[in-house]
N, C-alpha and C positions, 0 to 999 in steps of 0.2 A: 441220193447222192452226200458225199460226205461236204461239211461247209470248211470255210476258212479256219473257223475258230476249232473244230473237232482235231483238224491237222496238227495243232498246237497243244493237244492233250498229251500229256506222258503217260504211255503205257509200255509195258512190255510188248513188243509186237509179236503176232502170233502168225509171221511168217518167217522164211528165211529167203535171204537175198536171192538166192540160186533158183528158188521154186523147186527147191529139192525135196521138201517136205519129209525130210529126216529129222526128227525132234532130237535136241542134246540137253539133257539134264545136267544140274550142277552137283558135282558131288565133292567128295574129301580134297581130293586134288586140285579142283577147282577152287577150293579155298583155301590151298597152300599155295597157289600161284597168287591169289588175292593179296595174300600176306607178304609174298615176295615181293609182288611189284609195290606194294604200299609199306613197306616194311619202317621207311623213315616215320609215318604217321603213326604206325603200330607202338613203335618204339618211344615216339614224342608222349603220345597219352599213357603207354605205361610207365614213362620215368615221372611225367608231370603227376599222376596220381599217386605214386610212390613218394615223391618228393615233399607232395602235399598231406598225404594220408599217414606215413608213418611217423613223424614227429607228432601228429595229434595222438597216435595211436599210443605211443610212447611217454606222452606227457599226461595221458588220462589219468585221475586219481584211481589208486588202488581202492577197492573194497574189500574189506575183512569181516569176516563172520565168526562170531564165538556163540556156542551154545553151552548153556546149563540145563540139567533134567532135574524134573523133580517126580515123585510118585505119590498116588494119593493113596492113603492107608485109613480106611473106614473106621476101623479099629481102634485107632488111637483118640477118636471123639469119646470113648466111654472113661477115658482118663481125666477129662475135663468136666465130666459130668452132663455132657451133650449128647445122650443117648439116641442118635439119629439113625433110624432102620435105612440104610441104604437100600436094601433088597438086593435083587440079582437083575439080570439083562438091561431093561431099557432103564429101571432106577437107577444104576450105577451109570447109564450113558448119559442121563440128564444132568447127574452129579459131578460127572468128569467135563461135561460142556460147560457147567455152570463157573466150575473152576477155572477154564480156559479164559470165558470171559470176565471174570473177577481180575485175572491176570491182566488183561487188557483193558482194564477201567481206568477212566482219569483218575481216580483216587490213587490207583498204584502208580501210574506214569507219574502223576504230579510229585509223589513222594521223590521218585527216581530223579526227577528235574532239579528239584531241592537238594536233594543230596549231594549230587554231582555238580551242581550249577551249571548246568548244561548250556543257559545263555551264556555263558561266557567263554563257551567251547567254540572252536574255529567252524566245525562242520555244522553247527546248530546256530550258526550267527550270521546265515546269508538272508537278506530280506529281498533285495529288489530283484527285478527279472534279469537285469543287466549282471549281478553278482552271481545268481543260480547259474546262468549260462556260462559265465566266466571260471566258476568252479568246478564245471565238468571239466576243463582241461589245465586246471591247476594243480599243481604237485605238492606235494607235503610238505617241501621246504618253503613254498611260497603261500601256503595256507596260514595264515594269521587269523589270529581273534582280534574280536573289538576290543580298540585301543582302551574305550572306556569302560574300566570294570565298574559291574553293576551289582547291587544286592537283591536279593530275592524282593523285599518290600518296595524297591524301584520300578518292579514289574507292572504292567498294566494287566488288565484282563484278556485283552487281543494279542499281548505279548506272549502269555501263558497259552492260551489256544493256538497260536501258531506252533510254539515247542510242542504243545501234545499232540499236533495235527504231525509234525515232522518226525517225531520220535515213535508215534503209530504206525507210520511209513516205514521206518527202519528197524522194526521189530516183526517178528512173527512169533505165534504161540500156537502150538498144535499139538493134538493128542496123537502118539504113536500108535497107530493102525488100532487094534482094539485090546490094548494094554492100559493099564494103570498109568502110564507114563506121560509127562507133558513135558514137551521141549520148547524152551525160552529161547530165541537166537535173536541176535543184534546185530545191525551191520554198521559200521564206521570206516573212515578213510584210516584211523588209527586202531591197529590190532589191540593195545591196549585199552584203548575207548570201547572198542567192542565187548571185551571181556569184562571190562567195569559195568557196562549198562546192563549186559546179561545177567551179572551177579548181583547188582543191586535192584533191577527187577525182581529176582528171585527174592533176595532178603525184603524188598517193600511189601511183597506179596504175603510172604510169611508173617510181616508184622502186621499188615491189614489183617489176617486171619487171627493172630493171636489177639488185638487190641478188639477186633469183633467181638471174639467170643468173651473176651476180658469186660467188654462193654455189657454184654448180656449178662454176665455173671455179676457185674458190680451193680445192674439194675435190679438183681434178686436180692444183693447184699444191702443195697438203699432201702428196699421194702422191709428188710428183716431189722436193718438199722432202724427204722422209722419205728418199727413194731416195739424193737427193744426200748426205744427214747419213751415211746408211749406208755411202756410197763413200768419203765424206770421211773417217768412221773408221777404214776399211779401209786407205786412202792412209795415212794416220797412222799406224796401226799397222805397215804396212811399212816406213814411214819412219823409226820408232822401230827396228823390227828391224834396219835397215840402220845405223843411229846405234849401235846397242849392238853389231852386227857389227863396226862399224869400231873401236869402242871396245876390244871384246875382242882382235881380233886386231892392233891397231895395238902393242901392248905386244910383240908376238912378233915383228913384221917390220920395224916403224918405228924409227929412231933417236928419241935424245930431243928433237932440235930438231923432227923432223916431229912428234911425238905431242904437243908444246906448240902446234904450229901448228893441229893438228886439233881440239886441246880450245878453243884459241882462237875457232875458226870454230864449233865446237858451242855456246858461250857466247851467241854472236852470235845463232845460229839459235834459242835458247831466248827471248832478249830479244825477237827480232821475233814469235816466237809469241805471247808475253803481250801485245803491243801491239796484233797483230791481234784476239786475243780481247776485249780493252777495247773495241776498235771494233765488231766484231762483236755485242757486248751493245748498246752505244749503238744499232746499227742496227735491233735487234731492240726495245728499248724506243721509237724514232721510230716504227715500223710500228705497235706496239701502240697508243701514241697518235694516231696518224693515223686507225686504224680505229675506234676509240672515241670519237675527237673529245675526246681530253683534253688539252686547251688547256695546262692548267697544267704537265702534266708535259713536254710540247712546249716549252713556255716554258723550263721548268728545263734542257732539254738542247740548247737554243740558247746560240750566246755573241753574236748580235745583240741591240743594246741594244733596237732600236724593237720587239723582240717583246713586250716587257714593256707598252708603250703599247698595243700591239693587243690583247693579252690584257684590259688594263683597259678598254678600249671595248667587248670581247664582253662581259664582266661588267654594265657599267653599262646595255647594250640588253637585256641578258636581264632585268634587273630591271624596265626600262620596260614590257617586254613583260609582266609579270605583274601590272601596273597594273590595278585593276576598271574603273577610269574612262577608258582609254584609248581614243578614237574611232577610227572606221575607217580615215580617211586617215592618222593617226599611227601605226597598226599597220602598216600596208601599207610606210610608208615604213621604219620600223624594221626590219621583216621584209628589206625590201631591202637596208639597212645591215647585217643580219647577215649574208645571203647572201655579200656582199662580203667579209666578214671571215671566213667560212667558206673562201671562195676562197682568200685570203692565207695562210690557216693551211695550206691543201692544198699551194699552190705552195712554201711554207716546208719542209712534209714532203718533197716531192720532192726539193726540192735536198738538204736535208739528206741523206736517201738516196742520192742521186748523189755527193756528196762523201765519204760514210763507203763506198760502195762502192767509189769511185776509191780511197781510203785503204788499203782492206783489200786490194784488188788489186794495189796497189804495195807492200804489205807483204809480199803473198805472192810476189809476183815476187822481191824481195829475198831472202825466205826461201830460195825455190827457187835462185837464184843461189849464196848460200853454201852450199847443200846440193850443188849440182854442182861448186863449187870444192873442196869438203871430200872428196867422192866420187873427184873427179878426181887429188887429192893421194895420197888412200890407193892408189889405182888403179896409181901409177907407181912405187909401190914394188915390189920383187924379191918378189911374192906366189908362194907354192905354188898347184899347179894347182888343188887343191880348195878354197883359201879363194878364188882368182880364178872358180872357176865357180861357187861359192856365192853371190859378190857379182854375179854375172853374172844369177843366177837371180831375186835380190831385186830388182835394179834393172828386170829386163823385166817383172817383176810389178806393181811399182810404175807404169812406163809404160803398162800395159794397163789398171789401173785407173784413170790420170790421162785416157785417150782416152774410156774411158766415162763418165767423170764431166764430161768436156767435151761429149759427146753429150748427156748428160741436163741439163746446166746450159743448153745451148742451148734444149732443150726448155722448161725452166722459165721462161727469159727469154722465149721467145714466148707462155707462157701468161700470164705477168707484164706483157707488153705489152698482150694482149687485154683484162686486168682495166683497163688504163688507158684503152683507147679504146671501151669497152662502148657501144653504141648499141642501143635496143630496136627490135622489129620494130614499133612502133608509134608515129605521130608525131601529134604535134597540129596540126590544119589550121583550126580556128575557136577562139579564146579567147572565153570567157563575157565578157560586159559586163553590167553592171546595167541591167537592162529600165526604159525609162521608163513602161510602163502596165503595170498587173497584169492577170492573166490571168484571177482571180476575186476577189471576186464582181463580175459585171457589173451594178453598181448601176442602169444605167439599163434595162437590161432586166428585173432584178427590181421595180423600182419599176412599170414598166409590166405586167408580172405582176401587182403586189399590185394595181394598178388594174383591170384584167378580174377578179381574184378578188374585189376587193370589191365591182363590180358583180354579178358572179355569186352572191355570198351574199347580197347586197342583194335580187336578183330572186327567190332561193330562199326567204328569210325573207317578202317580199312574196306569193309564191304559198303557202307555209303559213299565213301569217296569213288571207290571203285566203280560201284553201279550207277550212282548219281552226279557224282562231281567230277572227279578224275577222268583222265582219258583212258583209250586203249593204249596197252603196251607191250602185247605179245600176241602171235596167233591164236593162241589157245584161249585167251581171254575174247577176243572177236569171235570165234567159234561158240564160246560157251552163251554170248548175248546173241548175235546175229544168226547162228546156225551153221556156218560155215566158215572156215580158216580162210585167211587174205591169200590172195594168189603170188602175193610178194610182200617182202618187206625190204624197204629201200632206205639205205642209210644217209645218213647227213654228209653233205658234200658241198663245201663252199664253193661258189663260182663255177658248178658245174656246168652253166650254160655257155659262160665265157671260154671256158676249157674245152667245150665241146667232149667230155668224157667218155662218150659213146664211141668217138673216133680214136681221140689219143691215149686212152688208157681203158682199152676194152678188156682187158683182165682184172680188172677193179670191181670190188665187190658191188660198188654202185651199178655200173656196167652190167654186172651179171643178175643183179636184182631187176633191171629194166628188161633184160632177155626175159627172164622168168615170168615177168607181167606180160610181155609179148607170146610166149609160148601158152599161158594160161587162157590167155584170150585165145590164140588159134584153137585150142584143144577144144574149148567151149565151142567155138565154130563149127567146129567137125562134127563135135557130139550131138549139137542142135540144129544145124544147118542142112538144107539138101545140097547134093552136087550139082545140081542144075542151077544153082543160084549164080548168076554173072555179074550181078550189080556191086558195087564196092560196099564194103563194110563201113558202118559210121559208128564211130567210139568216141564218147564224150567223157571227159575228163572233169570232174567236178569236186568241191568239198564243202564243209558246212560254213567255215569260216575264212578269209585273206590268210595269206601267208602259212598256209598248211602244205606247200609243196605241190599243188594241183598244175601250175604251169609247167614248171621246169619238167614234171612227171609226163605232161602232153608233149612237150618238146622232145625230152629224151627217146619217150615211146615212137613218137614220129620218125625220128632219126633212126633208130633201131629197124623199124619196118623199111624203111628205105636202103639202109644197107642190106636187106636181104633180098633187095631186087624188085620187089612190089612197088608200085607207083603209088606214092603216099602223098597226101597233102594234109596241112595242118591251118585249121581254121581257128582264129582268135575271135570268137562270139562274146567276149567280156566287153562289151560295147561302155560300159560305164568307167572300169579301170583294166585297159587292154595293156598286157605288161610284156609280150613277145617280143612287140617291136623295139623296146626299151632295153631287153636282154640282149637282143641280137644287133643291136645299133643300126637299124632300118629305117628307112623314111616313114613316117606315119600320117603324112599329110594326107592320103587318100586311101581309103579301105572298103571293107564290105559296106558298112554303114551308109557311106557315100553313094555306092554302087545300088544299094537297095532303095536308099531315100530319093535319089535323082531319076531312078527309072532309066538307067542306061541300057543300051543295046546289049541282050546278051551275047553278043558277038565279040564285046570288049572284056569278056569275063577275065580272060589270060592276062588283060593289063594288071589285075590286081595281084597276081601271083609272083611270088619273089622265090627263086632256085638257091639251095645252098649247095655250093659247089664242092664241099668235102662228103655230103651224103647224098647229094641229087634231092633232096628233099623240097617239095613245094610248098611255100606259105604264103596264105592269104591273111593279111594284117587288118586291123579292126579299124583303124583310124583314129581321128582325133577323138579323145575323151568325151562323153556328153554329158548335159548336166540337165538331162530331162529324162523322162521314164523311157526306156529302151522295150519294154514288153511288144510296144507297137510293130518294131523293126524284126522281133524276132518271131512274130505271127505273122509277117509279111507275106504273101503269094511269093513275091520275089525271092526271099529266102527259100523258099521251097522248091522253087524254079531252080535256084543256084545249086542246091543239092542234087537235084536231080541231075541236073548236066555234070557235076562232079562225079556222081556214083557210076556214069557212063564211062567218065574219061579214066577215073582214079579205081586202084583196088581196094585202099585203104584212106578214109577219112578219119582224121582225129579233130574231135574239137573241144578247144578250151573254151568252159564255160564260167559264168560267175559263180560265187559261193551260192549253196542253193539255202543257206540259212538266213541269207540278207534279202534276195530278191526272189522274184518270180520266174525270171528269164529262165534258169535251168528246167522248171518244171514242164514250161512250154516247150523247149529242146528237146527234153527226154522224149514227146511224142512222134521226133522225127529221127530217131536214133535206134540202133541195133542192139549195143552194148554199152554200160556207163560205167567207168570205175570210178570208185568214191575214194579219194585220197583222204586217208585218217592221220593226222599228224602224232606222232609217237608221244603218250602221256601228256595231252595239250587238251583239246576239246572235250569236253563233258560228254558222258555217255547218251545222257539225257537229249543234248542238242543233235548229236548223229543221230539216235533214233528217230527225233523230230525229223530231221532232214530226211532219211530215206523214207519215211513216212512221206513227206509231201510227194516225193519222186513216185513212190507206189501209189497214191491218189491220182498222180498225173497218166499213169502208164503200168497197170497192176502186172504185166506180164514182161516187161522190162526186166532182163537179166542185169543185175548190180553186181559187180565185182569189186572188193576191196582191196586196198594196198596200203599197207603202214609207212610213213613218209617221215624222214628227217630222225631215223632213229641213232640213237647214240651209241657208240662201241660199247659202252658199259653195258648198257641194255641188250646190247647184241648176245652177250655172253649167254643170256638166258634161252636165245632162240637156237640154239643146237645147229643145224646146218647152214642156218642163214646167219650164224655168228661166228665164233670165233674159230671155229674146226674151218671155214671157208679161207681163212688167212692163209692156208698151205699154198694156196693157188695163187695168192693176190701178190704181184709183183711190183707194186704200186708204193 
């Protein structure tokens, strides 16, 4: 047997209230009716979502994407002396994969961060979680860079790692399918910034490639230079040995005049060597300044008066580039000017090196000429055989070292030339341009999605409210939930009891709805009862909660039966809150509960009954309201005896019962009746409570026919109910 707790569990009932067993399923039309019934909630949810969502969507920061393209050409590596066998198939795949990783490397990205000063950019200067969340809804106009302008040397390692991470998240480097093409894409709220980043990463990558190869060649050049320096030292040592040998032997074999000439030539050699060393030192300084771009040192080493003006321009442009308020166009122009100045300084350094090398070579040739003349002058003397042989050996060793020096010097010159013509094996085939349209967010698509989402949420809210929270508002809705249509829809009518609408306004929609209720009950009786039944029908009227129209429905139904000539009595069994006596202005000092409790003689039963003159309706009032549990009264055998007596005397017994959702009295009364009319206030009581109330009654008497009526329906809602609504106004003369 079901417990009391089970009765309050909300489940979609698997019964229909008429025991008809014809199942109905919800279809599209049912959902359309739900939308019509709950249209204000659908509109409210839809409007609220649009009001909140549209400003957010249209304030989202647009993100632009710019793409640069590179192509990897392995054949270019031979131009720089790095003959790499790329092979085919997997070898090229590995090479391209390596190039992609090099583009994404921290070294390349760090160069871009430094060149573009991304730490002073608005979109790369969001640090806290609050700022990140706010930046999602910030517009380009409201986005501002950090007010404190910082230089690169002021950044900490943690700052740089943060910028590297953010830049890595905003770029993508991919190989285009199976081609040699690499795409470098950058995302930014600024289209110009996106193009700058993509192009600068391309430039940084190419610079890294060139510098990497240059470093490799420089390492080879350093090895050759060290070898040349060593050979030069050895040659110098041999030459010193020759000079010392001549100086030592001249005093033995040469005349005074010859010795003076030899000393004069030696002094000339020494002075030219000192001049050569000075030029060599100057060449070293020029090379160091050129590599480190120390233009101040380079300016000091040059005799050209125009170099000072060029260096002043260089300083001015650098200062302008550090300005925090610099616009993108001005920055681009200044960078272009700076590149021209860098090129001018590079050409200057090249010319200075060429001039110094020519001077050094010319001085060395003069030194060699003087040395040759000195050695020739000494060898023309009458030398002993051992001296002549020693001089020959020294000069032969020098020539051997010089030939070796020339070979290594040629190699060194070739390597230096390769540094000057470095061409990476990657070339740019498409420069990134500022895009005209952002790639995200697609505001039109988001707005459309928001509209659909708003409609969906509105529909869900309507269904939830219609099924769980909101009340019934139409016959179709009741049919879809309970399995059958209500037998009548009763409109709202103020003071219907006092005006006795059934008598005074018989053609009103209210009166017609009561007649429709009566006919529905009669039709059910003829369909389900045998013709031999002579006892009165007992019809109870109940509702889920108070003030849902059950009492006025019971009174009006009883009047309608009485007007048809059937002997009818109305019993008020709502012992806790009786209402019929107040509505009719009758004396409530003595009633049914007093009769039941006092065990009065059944012969005095008629003393309880009041007769309404206009309709001939008999009314048995409840009595004074009780402040105690009344289930004992409705379970009393006296009430059963009273009903038995009334069944013999009357044709129809109408009972006004307490709300089934508040007390158990109606569940007990349900076991004593033939039919039950369940009053459902229009668009009021939640469906969950109504289903629970019907479940209570079904648990009390499973085969009890329960017929529903909608009560207190507004005229506006009536327009949706066809024959019950606007069309009936044709017959309404009220």
